[in-house]
C-alpha positions in Angstrom: 167.3 -17.4 229.5 168.4 -16.5 225.9 170.8 -13.9 225.2 171.2 -12.7 221.6 174.6 -11.2 220.5 175.5 -10.7 216.8 179.1 -11.8 216.9 181.1 -12.1 213.6 184.3 -13.8 213.3 186.1 -12.6 210.2 189.5 -13.5 208.7 191.5 -10.6 207.5 192.9 -11.6 204.1 194.7 -9.1 202.0 194.3 -9.8 198.3 194.0 -6.5 196.5 191.9 -6.0 193.3 191.2 -9.7 193.0 187.6 -9.3 192.1 187.4 -6.0 190.2 185.8 -7.8 187.2 183.1 -9.3 189.1 182.1 -6.6 191.8 183.4 -3.6 193.5 183.6 -5.5 196.7 186.4 -8.1 197.3 185.7 -11.7 197.1 186.1 -12.3 200.8 183.6 -9.4 201.6 181.1 -10.9 199.1 181.4 -14.4 200.9 180.8 -12.7 204.2 178.0 -10.8 203.0 176.3 -14.0 201.8 176.6 -15.5 205.3 175.4 -12.3 206.9 172.3 -12.5 204.6 171.7 -16.1 205.9 172.3 -14.9 209.5 169.5 -12.3 209.1 167.1 -14.9 207.8 167.9 -17.1 210.7 167.4 -14.3 213.2 164.0 -13.6 211.8 162.7 -17.1 212.4 164.4 -17.4 215.7 164.5 -13.8 217.3 165.2 -14.9 220.9 167.9 -17.4 220.2 171.7 -17.3 220.3 172.9 -17.5 216.7 176.4 -18.6 215.7 177.3 -19.0 212.1 180.5 -19.1 209.9 180.0 -16.7 206.8 183.1 -18.3 205.1 181.6 -21.9 205.8 178.2 -20.8 204.1 180.1 -19.4 201.2 182.1 -22.5 201.0 179.1 -24.9 200.9 177.3 -22.8 198.3 180.5 -22.5 196.3 180.9 -26.4 196.3 177.3 -26.8 195.2 177.8 -24.2 192.5 180.6 -26.3 190.9 178.2 -29.2 190.3 175.2 -27.1 189.3 173.9 -26.2 185.8 171.2 -24.2 184.0 168.8 -22.3 186.2 170.3 -23.6 189.6 173.7 -22.4 188.7 172.6 -19.0 187.7 170.5 -18.8 191.0 173.6 -19.7 193.0 175.9 -17.2 191.1 173.2 -14.5 191.6 173.1 -15.0 195.3 176.9 -15.3 195.7 177.6 -12.5 193.1 180.5 -14.4 191.5 181.1 -17.6 189.7 183.3 -20.1 191.5 184.8 -21.5 188.3 186.2 -18.1 187.3 187.8 -17.3 190.7 189.0 -20.7 191.8 192.6 -19.8 192.1 191.6 -16.8 194.4 189.4 -18.9 196.5 192.3 -21.2 197.1 194.5 -18.4 198.2 191.8 -17.2 200.6 191.4 -20.6 202.2 195.2 -21.0 202.5 195.5 -17.5 204.1 192.8 -18.3 206.7 194.6 -21.7 207.8 198.1 -20.4 207.5 200.4 -21.2 210.5 201.5 -17.4 210.1 198.2 -16.5 211.8 199.4 -18.0 215.1 195.9 -18.9 216.0 194.7 -22.4 215.4 192.2 -22.5 212.5 191.2 -25.5 210.5 188.6 -25.7 207.7 187.3 -28.9 206.3 184.7 -29.6 203.5 183.1 -32.8 202.6 180.3 -34.1 200.2 178.4 -37.1 201.6 176.8 -39.0 198.6 174.0 -41.6 198.7 175.6 -45.1 198.0 175.4 -46.2 194.4 174.9 -42.7 193.1 177.1 -41.5 190.3 179.1 -38.4 190.8 180.8 -36.9 187.8 184.6 -36.8 188.0 185.0 -33.1 187.1 182.8 -32.2 190.1 184.9 -34.2 192.6 188.2 -33.2 191.1 187.2 -29.4 191.1 185.8 -29.5 194.6 189.0 -31.1 195.8 191.2 -28.6 194.1 189.3 -25.4 195.1 187.9 -26.4 198.5 190.1 -29.4 199.5 186.8 -31.3 199.8 186.5 -35.0 200.3 183.7 -37.3 198.8 182.2 -39.9 200.9 179.6 -42.5 200.3 176.8 -43.0 203.0 173.6 -45.1 203.3 170.8 -42.4 203.4 168.2 -45.2 203.3 169.2 -45.7 206.9 169.0 -42.1 208.3 170.5 -43.1 211.8 173.6 -44.8 210.1 174.0 -41.8 207.7 173.9 -39.3 210.7 176.3 -41.3 212.7 178.8 -41.3 209.7 178.4 -37.4 209.2 178.5 -36.6 212.9 181.6 -38.7 213.3 183.4 -36.7 210.6 182.2 -33.3 212.1 183.3 -34.3 215.5 186.7 -35.4 214.2 187.2 -32.1 212.3 186.0 -29.9 215.2 188.2 -31.5 217.7 185.3 -33.0 219.5 183.6 -29.7 219.9 180.5 -30.5 217.8 179.5 -34.1 218.1 175.8 -34.0 217.1 175.2 -31.8 214.0 172.5 -33.8 212.2 169.6 -35.9 213.7 167.9 -38.7 211.6 164.8 -36.8 211.2 166.6 -34.3 209.0 167.3 -37.0 206.5 164.8 -38.4 204.1 165.6 -42.1 203.3 164.0 -41.8 200.0 164.8 -38.3 198.6 168.1 -37.4 200.3 171.0 -37.8 197.7 173.6 -35.3 198.8 174.7 -33.5 202.0 177.5 -30.9 202.0 179.2 -30.0 205.1 181.7 -27.4 206.1 183.5 -27.6 209.6 185.5 -24.8 211.0 187.7 -25.3 214.3 189.2 -22.0 215.9 191.2 -21.6 218.9 192.9 -18.3 219.5 194.3 -16.2 222.4 193.3 -12.6 222.8 196.1 -10.1 221.8 195.2 -8.2 224.9 194.2 -10.7 227.6 191.4 -10.5 230.0 192.2 -11.0 233.6 189.9 -13.3 235.7 189.9 -10.9 238.5 188.4 -8.2 236.6 185.3 -10.2 235.8 182.3 -8.8 237.6 178.6 -9.2 237.4 176.9 -6.5 235.4 173.5 -5.7 234.0 172.8 -7.5 230.7 169.5 -6.7 228.7 168.2 -9.7 226.8 166.3 -9.8 223.7 163.0 -10.1 225.6 163.9 -6.7 227.3 164.4 -8.2 230.7 167.6 -7.4 232.7 169.9 -10.0 234.2 173.0 -9.9 236.3 175.8 -11.9 234.6 179.6 -12.2 234.7 181.3 -9.8 232.2 184.8 -9.7 231.2 186.6 -6.4 231.5 189.9 -4.7 230.8 191.5 -1.2 230.1 193.3 -1.2 226.8 193.4 0.4 223.4 191.0 -1.1 220.7 189.5 0.0 217.4 186.0 1.1 218.2 183.4 3.6 217.3 179.8 4.4 216.8 177.6 4.8 213.8 173.9 4.9 212.8 171.7 2.7 210.8 169.5 4.3 208.1 166.6 4.3 210.7 168.7 6.6 212.7 169.3 4.1 215.5 172.9 4.3 216.9 175.0 1.4 217.8 178.6 0.9 219.2 181.1 -1.5 217.8 184.5 -2.8 218.8 187.2 -5.0 217.3 189.0 -7.4 219.6 192.2 -8.9 217.8 193.5 -12.2 218.5 197.3 -12.5 219.2 198.0 -13.5 215.5 196.6 -10.1 214.5 195.1 -11.5 211.4 191.7 -12.6 212.9 189.4 -10.4 215.1 186.1 -10.6 216.8 183.7 -7.7 215.9 181.1 -6.9 218.3 178.1 -4.6 217.7 175.6 -3.5 220.3 173.0 -0.7 220.2 174.0 2.4 222.0 170.6 2.6 224.0 169.7 -0.5 226.0 166.1 0.2 225.0 166.9 -0.5 221.3 166.4 -4.1 220.4 169.1 -5.9 218.3 166.5 -6.7 215.7 166.5 -3.0 214.7 170.1 -2.9 213.7 170.9 -6.4 212.5 169.5 -5.9 209.0 172.0 -3.1 208.5 175.2 -5.1 209.4 177.4 -5.8 206.4 181.0 -5.8 205.3 180.6 -2.4 203.5 
């Protein structure tokens, strides 16, 4: 049984007018939009699966890559991201610092790493700039032994996610001859709801899955005041949304669902953005 919910965890970072000379959208919105574009592509290829991604993580990995790119590749990355990392390095550092700030009260850690094939030469400016902007570490691994390389990368991910993710890569994803570089972003989040759900209010209710079938599943419930509303996509399909803040009040979970149970999520997902 596969349930498909578009859940986006966004960090609220207030940095006014930081990107006016790049794009009318703020830098954090641009980063999230890049992640949402990737999300849409994944959903198209796996329409009945649960999909969980980190828009900030995707933007970070692309940003790390952009710092080492040149020529056509660099132009393509900047076109997708809609900003140049070199020009906004200080701003990106502020955003990263705000996301993991202890003032958030919620536990948030963000870690980045570049795994490089043994004996490969990495230019010093690339290493220095990535460390400065993304607090990124560079490690050498033996990609000629895919199993060993996977063990090294998975061990790093397991440590950074506090044992929550212990098997990110499998050996078949690494080509012992062609693989030179693997960039990884790990995000760990642990937060308490600002308005807590009480276990006694959990009851079985009807859930309509992506395949149109209905299931009785345990659902949380509470009576409280939340920011919520309804809106329509350009194709005139309506959907509801609600914001559930965590107790630090700087991070929220945004949930969107079609107003009519007969409307598939695939009809509204392409229209979800930060605008």
